[in-house]
N, C-alpha and C positions, 0 to 999 in steps of 0.2 A: 607638304611642309609641316613639320612638327612644331613649329614655333621656336625652334632653336636657331639662333643667329650664328652663322659661321662663315667660313670660306671668304670669298671676295667681299661679302657684305661687311666684314670686320677689317680685313687687311687685303688690299688688292695685290696679289702676288706679282703680276706683270709690272705694275708700277714700282713696287719695292725692288724687284730684281733689276729693273732699269736704273733706279736710283743708285744702287750699289755697284753698278758697272760690270755686270756679268757679260762676258764675251766668249766667243768661240775658243776652244782648246783649253779653257780654264779647268782647274781642279777645285771643286767646291764641295763643302759638306754642310748638310742641314743637320745640326746637332740637336737631337730631340725632335725628330721629324714628324712623329705621330703616324697614324694609319692612313690619313687621307693623302699624304704626299702633296699637300697644298702648294709647297714651294719646290719640292723635288721635281715634279713633272715639268712645270714651266722652265725650271733651271736646266733640266736635261736637254730641252729643245734649244735653249740659248747657247749652251757650251758645245753643242753639236757632237757628232760621232767621235771626234778627236779629243773631246773633253771628258771629264768624269764628274759625276755627282754622287757623293756618298750620302746615303740615307742612314742616319745613325739614331738608334733608339734603344732603350732598355727593355721594351716590350717586344718579345719575339713575334707575337701575333700581328703587331703593327708592321714589322718588317716582312712577314709573310704576305700580308695584303699588298704591300708595295711591290714585292717581287712578282706576284701574280699579275698585277696591273702593268708592270714594266714589260713582262713577257708578252702580254696581250697587245700592248702598244708598240712592240718591237723596239724597245729602247734599251739597247745593250750597254749604254754608258751609265746606267744606274746600278750602283753597287750597294747592297745593304750590309750594314755592319752592326752587330750587337755590341753594346758597350754600356758600362756604368760611368757616366761622365764625371762622377764625383771622385773617381779614383785616377790619380795622375799616372799616365802611361798605359791605361787600360784600353784605349781606343786603338784598334788595329789598323791605323793609317800611319804612314811614315811621318815622323816628326819633321816639321819644317817643309811640308810638301804642298800645302793648300794655298791657293790664291785668295780664297774667301771662305770664311766659316760663318754660318748663320746660327745664331742663338735666338730663336723667335718663340716667345712665350714658353721658355724653358726654365729660366732662373726662378720664377715665382713658385715652381713646383718642388723646390729643394731648399733646405736650410744650409746646404754646403755650397753656397754660391761662389765663394772665392775659389774653391776646388774646381768647380765647373769652368770658371774663367781660366784658371791655370792650365787645365787640360786642353781647352779650346786654343789658347795661345800657343801651346806646345806644337800643335798641328799646323799652324800657319807659318809660311815662309817669311823671311825678312821683307818688309814693305807690303806684305799681304794684309788683308783687312778682316776685322771681326765686326760683324753686324749684330747688334743686340736690339731686339724689339720686345718691349714689355708693356703690361697694362698701366695706364696712367692712374695716378692716385686721385681719382675722382669717383663720385657715386655713379654707379651704373646698375641697371636692372638685371645684369648677368655678369658672368666672369667670376674670378676668385674673390674671396672676402678681402676687405681693405687691408687687414693685417698681413695677408700673404703677398700683397703686391710689393714690387721692388721699387723703392724710391730711386729716381734718376740720379740724384746726387750720390747715393751709395754705390751705384754701378760705376759712375764716373770716377769716384775716389779710388775704388778697387782697381779699375782698369789702369788708371795712371800709376798706382803703386806697383802694378805688375808690368810696367814698362810700355804701355800702349800710349800712342799719341792720338788725342781726339782729332777727328777729321771733320765730321758733320753731325749735326743734330737735326732730326726731321719729324714731322707728324706722320705717323704710320696709320692713318685712318683716324676716326673720331675718338677711339678709346685707347690708342696705343701711342707711345713715343718710340722713336728710333734713334740709335746712336751708332756711328761708324768710327772705328778706331783703326790705326795703322800700327803694325808691329815694327818696332825699330830694330 
């Protein structure tokens, strides 16, 4: 162990996916999935062989890592998609086709947060859910600097303006908050 805290020590993937209601046959996207596939692989098992989990990232190396692991684990329901989430219409997933979109620790990495929200919402079907998890605005010995963290109120205001209905707010581990919205 290198002293870096990550994975389930920060956010328990199984617990989070259970909370958001992932089920068999769902179409789900992890938007900004990163190279570990921390949510992609557990989600792939939950949606089963008749569901699809899209692993979406701007880093091709992250997607290559996920593709290799998916092949090694014989998970044919994982599809990697390269995209810049800041550009509306850029993600090569059919609009209105997702049951659930995950934006986990993605918004703080960009200054075009409203654009990322718009692109995420475009992909979700009516009554589908958008799950947002971000760093709390508290002092922590790791994680992004305070000025890069996304205040919950700003996310909530933007989501409501973009036509999402708040469903649930939850603790996503010690250092993160979680918000679930429904697309009307």
